[in-house]
N, C-alpha and C positions, 0 to 999 in steps of 0.2 A: 599498640592500639588493641583495645579489647574487641572480642567478637560481639556482634549485635545479636540480640535475642530475636526470636521469631516474631514477637509482637512489634519490636522496633523496626524490623525489616518490612513487615506488613504496613506499618504506619508510613514509612518512607515511600512505599509503593503507592499508597493511596494519595499521598501528598504531591506526587510527581506531576509535572506539567504534561497534560495529555494533548497531543496535537494530532488531529485527524485531517483527512482531506481526500483529494482526488488525484489519481496518478495514471500514467499510461506505461505499459511495457511495449516498447517499440521494436519491431523487427526491422533493422536498418537495411537488410538485404532486399526484402520484399515490400518495404514501406507499409506495413500493416500494424495496426494498433490493437491492444487490449486495454480498454478503459475500465478502471475499477476505482473503488473508494474504500477507505478504511478508517476506523476510529483511532488507529494507532499507525501512523505513517512510518515511524521509526521501525516498528516490527515488520511491516510489509517490505521495507527496504532491506532489512536484515535477512528476511526469508529469501528475497530475490538474490542477494549477494551469496548466500549459502547455496542456493540452487546453481548459480554460476560455478562456484568452486567445486561442487560435487557432481555436476553434470546432470542433476535431477531436474525434471520439468516442474515449473512452478504452478502451472495451470493446465487443465486438460485441453482447453481450446488451442493451446500453443504446442501441444505434444508432437505433432508431425514435424513442424518446422524446427522446433527445439532439438529434437533428436537428430535431424538431418544436419543441423548447424552446430550441434553440441553446445547450444546456448551462447555461442560466441557473437552472434549478430543481434543480440538483444540489449536494450538499454532501459533503465528505470528512470522515469521523469515525473517529478511532482508538478502538477498543474495548479493546484490550489490547496491552501492550508487553512485550518480553522482550529483555534485553541478552545478547548472545552471550558465553558464558564464555571465559576466557583459554585454557583447554585443550580447549574444545569444538570438534569438527570441524564443517565446514560442513554435512555430512550430518546430524550429530546436531542441529545448530541448526535445520535445515529440518524435521526430524522433530518437534521440540518445537513449532515454529510451526504445523505441520500439525495437531498434536494440539490446540493452542489453538483452531484454526479449527473443528475437529469439536465441541469443547465449546460454542463460540458458536453453531454450527448448532443444537445441542440447545436452548440457551437461547432462541434466537430462532425456534423452530420454528413459532410461531403468526404470524410476520411474513409479509408479502407480498413474496416474493423474485422477482427476475428469473429 
């Protein structure tokens, strides 16, 4: 197999399926949630997994509990997903993701947030 050129790699990256959405990082010990949204859910999940493996905290709001529990009592849960449309701009996609997050904030209003 030949090596791909930089242009080919860039083209593949631009053509990939982009899936964003809303997720929570749940502290299972204290039943607290950090609700967040991302235009790249796969990237967010990868950062979470890396943080678990390395013991580094993924978000400042979680810092105290994360360090005390060494990240062991935290789970990553996707609540909602949205595929970026072919003609949708990045700005439009982010606005849709932000709207989804607001809807989840209302749904989870009784939850214990960080």
